[in-house]
GUTORLO-295060 format. One line per 4 residues: number of its first residue (from 1); their letters; for each residue x, y negated, z negated of N, C-alpha, C, CB. Coordinates in steps of 0.1 Angstrom, whole numbers, plus 5000, padded with zeros to 4 digits. Glycine has a CB too. Layout:
N
NUM> A> X/Y/Z/X/Y/Z/X/Y/Z/X/Y/Z | ... .
END
This chain:
253
1> XXXX> 5197/4972/4903/5193/4974/4917/5178/4973/4918/5198/4986/4922 | 5171/4976/4907/5156/4977/4908/5150/4964/4902/5151/4989/4901 | 5158/4954/4898/5153/4942/4892/5146/4934/4902/5165/4934/4885 | 5133/4929/4899/5126/4921/4908/5123/4907/4901/5112/4928/4911 .
5> XXXX> 5131/4904/4892/5129/4891/4885/5129/4879/4896/5140/4888/4874 | 5119/4870/4895/5119/4859/4904/5112/4862/4917/5132/4854/4907 | 5109/4875/4920/5102/4879/4932/5087/4878/4931/5106/4893/4936 | 5080/4875/4942/5065/4875/4942/5060/4885/4951/5060/4861/4946 .
9> XXXX> 5051/4894/4947/5046/4905/4954/5031/4904/4956/5050/4918/4948 | 5026/4906/4968/5011/4908/4970/5009/4923/4971/5006/4900/4982 | 4999/4928/4963/4996/4942/4964/4981/4943/4967/4999/4950/4951 | 4977/4948/4979/4963/4950/4981/4958/4963/4975/4960/4950/4997 .
13> XXXX> 4945/4964/4972/4939/4976/4966/4946/4978/4953/4941/4988/4975 | 4948/4967/4945/4956/4968/4933/4949/4970/4920/4965/4956/4932 | 4936/4973/4921/4928/4974/4908/4927/4988/4903/4915/4968/4910 | 4932/4998/4910/4931/5011/4906/4941/5020/4914/4917/5017/4907 .
17> XXXX> 4943/5032/4909/4951/5042/4916/4965/5037/4919/4944/5045/4929 | 4969/5040/4932/4983/5037/4936/4986/5022/4935/4985/5042/4950 | 4977/5014/4940/4980/5000/4940/4982/4994/4926/4968/4993/4947 | 4973/4998/4917/4975/4993/4903/4988/4998/4897/4963/4998/4895 .
21> XXXX> 4992/5011/4900/5004/5016/4894/5016/5008/4900/5006/5031/4898 | 5016/5005/4913/5026/4997/4919/5027/4983/4913/5024/4996/4934 | 5016/4976/4911/5016/4963/4905/5021/4963/4891/5001/4957/4905 | 5017/4973/4883/5022/4974/4869/5037/4976/4869/5015/4985/4862 .
25> XXXX> 5042/4985/4877/5056/4988/4877/5065/4976/4882/5059/5000/4886 | 5060/4969/4892/5067/4958/4897/5067/4946/4887/5061/4952/4910 | 5056/4945/4880/5056/4935/4869/5066/4938/4858/5042/4933/4863 | 5067/4951/4855/5076/4956/4844/5090/4953/4848/5074/4971/4842 .
29> XXXX> 5093/4952/4861/5106/4949/4866/5108/4934/4869/5109/4957/4879 | 5099/4926/4864/5100/4911/4864/5093/4904/4875/5114/4908/4865 | 5086/4911/4884/5080/4904/4896/5067/4897/4892/5077/4915/4907 | 5064/4887/4899/5051/4880/4898/5042/4888/4908/5052/4865/4901 .
33> XXXX> 5031/4893/4904/5023/4901/4912/5009/4895/4914/5022/4915/4906 | 5004/4896/4927/4991/4892/4930/4982/4904/4931/4991/4884/4944 | 4972/4905/4923/4963/4916/4922/4951/4913/4931/4958/4919/4907 | 4950/4921/4941/4940/4919/4951/4931/4931/4954/4946/4913/4964 .
37> XXXX> 4918/4930/4954/4909/4939/4959/4896/4932/4961/4907/4952/4949 | 4885/4939/4965/4873/4932/4969/4866/4925/4957/4864/4941/4975 | 4867/4932/4945/4859/4927/4933/4867/4918/4924/4853/4939/4925 | 4862/4906/4922/4869/4896/4915/4871/4900/4900/4862/4882/4915 .
41> XXXX> 4861/4906/4894/4862/4909/4880/4872/4920/4878/4848/4914/4875 | 4873/4930/4887/4882/4941/4886/4897/4935/4887/4880/4952/4896 | 4898/4926/4897/4912/4920/4898/4916/4912/4886/4912/4910/4910 | 4907/4905/4880/4910/4897/4868/4913/4906/4856/4899/4888/4864 .
45> XXXX> 4906/4917/4855/4908/4927/4844/4922/4932/4844/4898/4938/4844 | 4927/4936/4856/4940/4942/4858/4951/4931/4855/4942/4948/4872 | 4949/4919/4861/4958/4908/4859/4959/4905/4844/4954/4895/4867 | 4948/4904/4837/4948/4901/4823/4956/4912/4815/4934/4900/4817 .
49> XXXX> 4954/4925/4819/4961/4935/4812/4976/4934/4814/4956/4949/4817 | 4981/4931/4826/4995/4930/4829/5001/4918/4822/4997/4928/4844 | 4994/4907/4822/4999/4895/4815/5000/4897/4799/4990/4883/4817 | 4990/4905/4794/4990/4908/4780/5002/4917/4777/4977/4915/4776 .
53> XXXX> 5005/4927/4785/5016/4936/4783/5029/4929/4785/5015/4947/4793 | 5029/4917/4792/5041/4910/4794/5043/4899/4783/5041/4903/4808 | 5036/4901/4772/5037/4892/4761/5032/4878/4764/5052/4890/4757 | 5022/4877/4772/5016/4864/4775/5022/4857/4787/5017/4856/4764 .
57> XXXX> 5032/4862/4793/5038/4856/4805/5028/4858/4816/5052/4863/4809 | 5026/4848/4824/5017/4848/4835/5023/4854/4848/5011/4834/4838 | 5025/4867/4847/5032/4874/4858/5021/4878/4869/5039/4886/4854 | 5009/4879/4865/4999/4885/4874/4988/4874/4877/4992/4897/4868 .
61> XXXX> 4984/4874/4890/4974/4865/4894/4963/4873/4902/4980/4854/4904 | 4951/4871/4898/4940/4878/4905/4934/4870/4917/4928/4880/4894 | 4935/4876/4928/4930/4870/4940/4921/4880/4948/4941/4864/4949 | 4908/4880/4947/4900/4890/4954/4900/4887/4969/4886/4889/4949 .
65> XXXX> 4899/4898/4976/4900/4897/4991/4895/4910/4997/4915/4895/4996 | 4886/4908/5007/4882/4919/5016/4892/4920/5028/4867/4918/5021 | 4900/4930/5028/4911/4930/5038/4906/4931/5053/4920/4942/5036 | 4893/4934/5054/4887/4935/5068/4883/4922/5073/4875/4944/5067 .
69> XXXX> 4884/4911/5065/4880/4898/5070/4892/4889/5071/4870/4892/5060 | 4896/4885/5083/4908/4877/5085/4909/4864/5077/4909/4874/5100 | 4897/4857/5076/4898/4845/5068/4901/4847/5054/4884/4837/5070 | 4896/4858/5048/4899/4861/5034/4914/4865/5032/4890/4872/5029 .
73> XXXX> 4920/4872/5042/4934/4875/5042/4942/4862/5042/4938/4884/5054 | 4938/4852/5050/4945/4840/5051/4944/4832/5038/4939/4831/5062 | 4932/4833/5032/4931/4826/5018/4940/4833/5008/4916/4827/5014 | 4941/4846/5009/4949/4854/5000/4964/4849/5001/4949/4869/5003 .
77> XXXX> 4969/4848/5013/4982/4843/5015/4984/4828/5011/4986/4845/5030 | 4975/4820/5015/4976/4806/5012/4975/4803/4997/4964/4798/5018 | 4967/4810/4990/4966/4808/4975/4978/4814/4968/4953/4815/4970 | 4983/4825/4973/4996/4830/4967/5007/4820/4968/5000/4843/4974 .
81> XXXX> 5008/4814/4980/5018/4804/4983/5016/4791/4974/5019/4800/4998 | 5004/4788/4973/5001/4776/4965/5004/4778/4950/4986/4772/4966 | 5002/4790/4945/5004/4793/4931/5019/4797/4928/4995/4805/4927 | 5025/4805/4936/5039/4810/4934/5049/4804/4943/5039/4825/4935 .
85> XXXX> 5045/4798/4954/5055/4791/4963/5061/4800/4974/5065/4785/4955 | 5060/4813/4972/5066/4822/4982/5061/4836/4981/5082/4822/4981 | 5063/4844/4991/5059/4858/4991/5072/4866/4995/5047/4861/5000 | 5077/4873/4986/5089/4881/4988/5086/4895/4992/5098/4881/4976 .
89> XXXX> 5075/4901/4987/5072/4915/4988/5057/4916/4992/5075/4923/4975 | 5054/4924/5002/5040/4927/5006/5038/4942/5005/5037/4921/5020 | 5028/4946/4997/5025/4960/4997/5011/4962/5002/5026/4966/4982 | 5009/4968/5014/4996/4970/5020/4992/4984/5016/4997/4969/5036 .
93> XXXX> 4983/4984/5006/4978/4997/5001/4963/5000/5003/4981/4997/4986 | 4955/4989/5003/4941/4991/5005/4938/4998/5018/4933/4978/5005 | 4928/5007/5018/4924/5015/5030/4910/5020/5028/4934/5027/5032 | 4905/5025/5039/4891/5031/5039/4891/5043/5048/4881/5020/5044 .
97> XXXX> 4882/5052/5045/4879/5064/5053/4864/5067/5052/4887/5076/5049 | 4857/5063/5063/4842/5064/5062/4837/5076/5070/4836/5052/5068 | 4846/5085/5074/4841/5097/5081/4849/5109/5077/4843/5095/5097 | 4842/5120/5074/4849/5133/5071/4843/5144/5080/4847/5136/5055 .
101> XXXX> 4851/5149/5089/4846/5159/5098/4853/5158/5111/4831/5157/5100 | 4849/5166/5121/4856/5166/5134/4855/5152/5141/4849/5176/5143 | 4866/5149/5148/4867/5136/5155/4856/5134/5165/4880/5134/5161 | 4851/5145/5171/4841/5144/5181/4827/5139/5175/4838/5158/5187 .
105> XXXX> 4826/5140/5162/4813/5136/5156/4813/5122/5150/4810/5146/5145 | 4824/5115/5151/4825/5101/5146/4819/5091/5155/4840/5097/5143 | 4811/5082/5149/4804/5072/5157/4814/5060/5160/4792/5067/5150 | 4810/5052/5170/4819/5041/5173/4821/5031/5162/4813/5033/5185 .
109> XXXX> 4810/5029/5154/4811/5019/5143/4820/5024/5132/4797/5017/5137 | 4819/5037/5129/4828/5043/5119/4842/5043/5123/4823/5057/5115 | 4844/5046/5136/4858/5046/5142/4864/5032/5141/4858/5051/5157 | 4856/5022/5145/4861/5009/5145/4864/5004/5130/4851/4999/5151 .
113> XXXX> 4856/5008/5121/4858/5004/5107/4871/5009/5101/4846/5008/5098 | 4874/5022/5104/4886/5028/5099/4899/5021/5106/4886/5043/5103 | 4898/5020/5119/4910/5013/5125/4911/4999/5121/4908/5014/5141 | 4900/4992/5120/4901/4977/5116/4906/4976/5102/4887/4971/5118 .
117> XXXX> 4901/4984/5093/4904/4982/5079/4918/4987/5076/4895/4990/5070 | 4922/4998/5082/4935/5004/5078/4947/4998/5087/4935/5018/5080 | 4944/4995/5100/4955/4992/5109/4955/4977/5113/4955/5000/5121 | 4944/4972/5118/4943/4959/5122/4946/4949/5111/4930/4956/5129 .
121> XXXX> 4939/4951/5099/4941/4942/5088/4956/4942/5083/4932/4946/5076 | 4962/4954/5083/4976/4955/5079/4985/4947/5089/4981/4969/5079 | 4982/4948/5102/4989/4940/5112/4987/4925/5109/4984/4943/5126 | 4974/4921/5107/4972/4907/5104/4979/4902/5092/4957/4905/5101 .
125> XXXX> 4978/4909/5081/4985/4905/5068/5000/4904/5069/4981/4914/5057 | 5006/4914/5076/5020/4914/5077/5025/4901/5085/5025/4926/5085 | 5017/4898/5095/5021/4886/5104/5017/4873/5097/5015/4888/5118 | 5009/4873/5087/5007/4861/5079/5018/4858/5070/4994/4862/5072 .
129> XXXX> 5024/4868/5064/5035/4866/5054/5049/4866/5061/5035/4877/5044 | 5050/4871/5073/5064/4872/5079/5070/4858/5082/5062/4879/5092 | 5062/4848/5086/5069/4835/5089/5077/4829/5077/5059/4825/5094 | 5071/4830/5065/5078/4826/5053/5090/4834/5050/5068/4826/5041 .
133> XXXX> 5089/4847/5053/5101/4856/5050/5112/4852/5060/5097/4870/5052 | 5108/4849/5073/5118/4845/5083/5125/4832/5079/5111/4844/5097 | 5117/4823/5074/5123/4810/5070/5133/4812/5058/5112/4801/5065 | 5131/4821/5049/5140/4823/5038/5150/4834/5041/5132/4827/5025 .
137> XXXX> 5149/4841/5052/5158/4852/5056/5158/4863/5045/5172/4846/5058 | 5146/4866/5041/5145/4877/5030/5131/4881/5029/5150/4871/5016 | 5129/4894/5028/5115/4900/5026/5115/4915/5027/5106/4894/5036 | 5105/4921/5020/5103/4935/5021/5088/4938/5022/5109/4942/5008 .
141> XXXX> 5085/4946/5032/5071/4950/5034/5070/4965/5032/5066/4947/5048 | 5061/4969/5024/5058/4984/5021/5044/4987/5025/5061/4987/5006 | 5042/4996/5034/5029/5000/5038/5026/5015/5033/5027/5000/5053 | 5015/5016/5026/5011/5029/5021/5003/5036/5032/5002/5028/5008 .
145> XXXX> 5010/5045/5039/5004/5053/5050/4999/5066/5044/5014/5056/5061 | 5001/5077/5050/4996/5090/5045/5003/5101/5053/4981/5091/5046 | 5004/5113/5048/5008/5125/5056/4998/5128/5067/5011/5137/5047 | 4986/5123/5065/4976/5124/5076/4981/5117/5089/4962/5119/5072 .
149> XXXX> 4990/5108/5088/4995/5101/5099/5007/5109/5106/5000/5088/5096 | 5011/5120/5100/5022/5128/5105/5018/5142/5110/5032/5130/5094 | 5005/5145/5108/5000/5158/5112/4986/5158/5116/5003/5169/5101 | 4981/5167/5123/4967/5167/5127/4958/5172/5116/4965/5176/5139 .
153> XXXX> 4945/5168/5117/4935/5172/5108/4921/5175/5114/4934/5162/5096 | 4914/5185/5110/4901/5187/5116/4890/5180/5108/4898/5202/5115 | 4894/5173/5097/4884/5166/5089/4886/5151/5088/4885/5172/5075 | 4899/5146/5089/4901/5132/5087/4910/5127/5099/4908/5129/5074 .
157> XXXX> 4907/5131/5111/4915/5128/5122/4916/5113/5125/4910/5134/5134 | 4906/5106/5125/4906/5091/5128/4914/5084/5117/4892/5085/5129 | 4912/5088/5104/4920/5082/5093/4935/5084/5096/4916/5089/5080 | 4938/5096/5101/4952/5100/5104/4957/5091/5116/4953/5114/5108 .
161> XXXX> 4949/5088/5125/4953/5079/5136/4956/5066/5131/4942/5078/5147 | 4948/5061/5122/4951/5047/5117/4964/5047/5108/4939/5043/5108 | 4966/5058/5102/4978/5059/5093/4991/5061/5102/4977/5070/5083 | 4989/5068/5113/5001/5069/5122/5004/5055/5128/4998/5079/5133 .
165> XXXX> 4993/5048/5131/4995/5034/5136/5003/5025/5126/4982/5028/5139 | 5000/5027/5113/5007/5019/5103/5022/5023/5103/5001/5022/5089 | 5025/5035/5105/5039/5039/5106/5046/5033/5118/5041/5055/5107 | 5039/5033/5129/5045/5026/5141/5046/5011/5139/5035/5029/5153 .
169> XXXX> 5037/5005/5132/5037/4991/5129/5050/4987/5121/5025/4987/5121 | 5053/4995/5110/5065/4992/5102/5078/4994/5111/5066/5000/5090 | 5078/5003/5120/5090/5005/5128/5092/4993/5137/5088/5018/5137 | 5081/4988/5143/5082/4976/5152/5086/4964/5144/5069/4974/5159 .
173> XXXX> 5080/4962/5132/5084/4950/5124/5099/4951/5120/5076/4950/5111 | 5104/4964/5117/5118/4965/5114/5127/4961/5126/5121/4980/5111 | 5123/4965/5138/5131/4961/5150/5130/4946/5153/5126/4969/5162 | 5118/4940/5151/5117/4926/5155/5122/4917/5145/5102/4924/5157 .
177> XXXX> 5122/4921/5132/5125/4911/5121/5137/4915/5113/5113/4910/5112 | 5143/4926/5116/5155/4930/5109/5166/4919/5110/5161/4943/5114 | 5167/4912/5121/5177/4901/5122/5175/4890/5112/5176/4896/5136 | 5164/4889/5106/5161/4879/5096/5162/4885/5081/5148/4873/5098 .
181> XXXX> 5168/4896/5080/5170/4903/5067/5156/4907/5061/5177/4894/5058 | 5147/4911/5070/5134/4915/5065/5133/4930/5068/5122/4907/5073 | 5129/4937/5058/5128/4952/5059/5113/4956/5058/5136/4959/5048 | 5110/4966/5066/5096/4972/5065/5097/4987/5065/5088/4967/5078 .
185> XXXX> 5090/4993/5056/5090/5008/5054/5076/5012/5050/5101/5012/5044 | 5074/5025/5053/5061/5031/5049/5063/5043/5039/5054/5036/5062 | 5053/5045/5032/5052/5057/5023/5041/5066/5028/5051/5053/5008 | 5043/5079/5029/5033/5088/5033/5030/5097/5021/5037/5096/5046 .
189> XXXX> 5020/5094/5013/5017/5103/5002/5009/5115/5006/5008/5095/4991 | 5010/5125/4998/5001/5137/5000/4989/5135/4991/5008/5150/4996 | 4984/5145/4986/4972/5144/4977/4976/5138/4964/4965/5158/4975 | 4970/5126/4961/4973/5119/4948/4960/5118/4940/4979/5105/4951 .
193> XXXX> 4961/5119/4927/4949/5119/4918/4944/5105/4917/4953/5125/4905 | 4937/5100/4927/4931/5087/4927/4916/5088/4929/4937/5078/4937 | 4908/5077/4927/4894/5077/4930/4892/5079/4945/4888/5064/4926 | 4901/5074/4954/4900/5075/4968/4899/5090/4972/4912/5068/4975 .
197> XXXX> 4907/5099/4965/4908/5113/4969/4900/5122/4959/4922/5117/4970 | 4891/5116/4951/4884/5123/4941/4877/5135/4946/4875/5114/4934 | 4870/5134/4957/4862/5145/4963/4871/5157/4966/4855/5141/4976 | 4884/5155/4968/4893/5167/4971/4898/5173/4958/4905/5162/4979 .
201> XXXX> 4903/5165/4948/4909/5171/4937/4899/5175/4926/4919/5161/4931 | 4887/5171/4928/4876/5175/4919/4869/5188/4924/4866/5164/4917 | 4873/5193/4936/4868/5205/4941/4878/5216/4937/4867/5204/4957 | 4874/5225/4927/4883/5235/4922/4889/5244/4932/4876/5243/4911 .
205> XXXX> 4881/5248/4942/4887/5258/4952/4897/5251/4961/4875/5263/4961 | 4894/5238/4965/4904/5231/4973/4916/5228/4965/4898/5218/4978 | 4914/5223/4953/4926/5220/4944/4935/5231/4942/4921/5214/4931 | 4930/5243/4939/4938/5255/4937/4945/5259/4949/4929/5266/4932 .
209> XXXX> 4939/5258/4961/4945/5261/4973/4957/5252/4976/4935/5261/4985 | 4954/5239/4974/4964/5229/4977/4976/5230/4967/4958/5215/4975 | 4974/5233/4955/4985/5234/4945/4993/5246/4949/4980/5236/4931 | 4987/5257/4953/4994/5269/4957/5003/5267/4970/4985/5281/4959 .
213> XXXX> 4998/5257/4978/5006/5254/4990/5016/5243/4988/4996/5250/5001 | 5017/5238/4976/5027/5227/4973/5039/5233/4966/5020/5216/4965 | 5051/5231/4971/5063/5237/4964/5064/5232/4949/5075/5233/4971 | 5060/5220/4946/5061/5215/4932/5049/5220/4924/5062/5200/4932 .
217> XXXX> 5040/5226/4930/5029/5233/4923/5020/5223/4915/5034/5244/4914 | 5018/5211/4920/5009/5201/4914/5005/5191/4925/5015/5194/4902 | 4995/5183/4922/4992/5172/4931/4999/5159/4925/4977/5169/4933 | 4999/5149/4932/5006/5137/4928/4998/5128/4919/5011/5129/4940 .
221> XXXX> 5006/5119/4912/5000/5109/4903/5003/5095/4909/5005/5110/4888 | 4996/5085/4907/4999/5072/4912/5013/5067/4909/4989/5062/4906 | 5018/5071/4897/5032/5067/4894/5042/5073/4903/5035/5071/4880 | 5039/5085/4909/5048/5091/4918/5051/5083/4931/5043/5105/4922 .
225> XXXX> 5040/5075/4934/5041/5066/4946/5047/5053/4942/5028/5065/4953 | 5043/5048/4930/5048/5035/4925/5063/5035/4924/5042/5032/4911 | 5069/5045/4920/5084/5046/4919/5091/5044/4933/5089/5058/4913 | 5085/5050/4943/5090/5049/4957/5088/5035/4962/5084/5059/4966 .
229> XXXX> 5077/5029/4959/5074/5015/4963/5084/5006/4957/5059/5011/4960 | 5086/5008/4944/5096/4999/4937/5110/5000/4944/5097/5003/4922 | 5114/5012/4947/5126/5014/4954/5127/5007/4968/5129/5029/4957 | 5116/5008/4975/5116/5001/4989/5115/4986/4988/5104/5007/4996 .
233> XXXX> 5110/4981/4977/5109/4966/4975/5121/4960/4969/5097/4963/4967 | 5130/4968/4964/5142/4963/4956/5155/4964/4964/5143/4971/4943 | 5165/4959/4958/5179/4960/4964/5184/4974/4966/5188/4951/4956 | 5177/4983/4958/5182/4997/4959/5180/5003/4973/5173/5006/4949 .
237> XXXX> 5172/4997/4981/5170/5002/4995/5174/4991/5005/5155/5006/4997 | 5184/4983/5002/5187/4971/5010/5192/4974/5024/5198/4964/5003 | 5196/4987/5027/5201/4990/5040/5191/5000/5047/5215/4996/5040 | 5179/4999/5043/5169/5009/5048/5157/5001/5054/5164/5018/5036 .
241> XXXX> 5153/5004/5066/5142/4998/5072/5136/5007/5083/5146/4984/5078 | 5124/5005/5086/5117/5013/5097/5115/5027/5094/5125/5011/5109 | 5115/5031/5081/5114/5045/5077/5101/5048/5071/5125/5049/5068 | 5097/5061/5071/5085/5066/5064/5090/5077/5054/5075/5071/5074 .
245> XXXX> 5088/5074/5042/5092/5084/5031/5079/5092/5027/5097/5076/5019 | 5081/5105/5029/5070/5114/5026/5071/5118/5011/5071/5127/5034 | 5060/5116/5004/5059/5119/4990/5047/5128/4987/5058/5105/4981 | 5049/5141/4989/5038/5150/4989/5040/5163/4981/5034/5153/5003 .
249> XXXX> 5051/5163/4973/5054/5175/4966/5059/5186/4974/5041/5180/4959 | 5062/5184/4987/5067/5194/4996/5057/5200/5005/5074/5204/4988 | 5045/5195/5005/5034/5201/5013/5038/5202/5028/5021/5193/5012 | 5044/5191/5034/5046/5191/5048/5058/5199/5052/5048/5177/5053 .
253> X> 5067/5204/5043/5078/5212/5046/5074/5227/5046/5090/5210/5037 .
END
């Protein structure tokens, strides 16, 4: 049920953390994976490592892309189609948060950057790959949202707004495109040990407080999210769409 042999997946933000773990796990299950982030050398390094681990099979393709630029997203999709012929799975993982503090203190430029990077670009990319999925009557979209999109925050409120928007986006895609056998789901991670959240888990006081408030008494690892993404991209979740799966060690309960 988790076999992805013959499938092609684009993963944004795939050179480290959650995105890299997802790419590696999907490749292990036989998928051809497109490694995308802003830096070409980082993309190539991850693609080379995956191909080497696959015994020389060319499962991974490096395609750098700044998700905030629509023309680069189009190039990402076009080059994937040129190289692999189709896109079966899209994982929207790349994100940004350029403001930490009360929402009243965020400037217009920072607000726009968060919304544009996290929500508008995800909308763009989804609708670039959807026509091909409609044509084949098959496809799975996985959006990495956040528990910040499910609850309020005094420090990352705008980031939370963008992540709540992503959850609404997958629900609407599910409703509009379910008739074509296309599924869209979101994952809402809690605190995961990634570079993106380094400032939090490297703060001993915050980390200790967070662990004590987490029923599983630890923070997450990228593999904890990769396993859920693999589930949502595979036949194991064939009758599931428009949902958001919370993966936070129990924090929100």
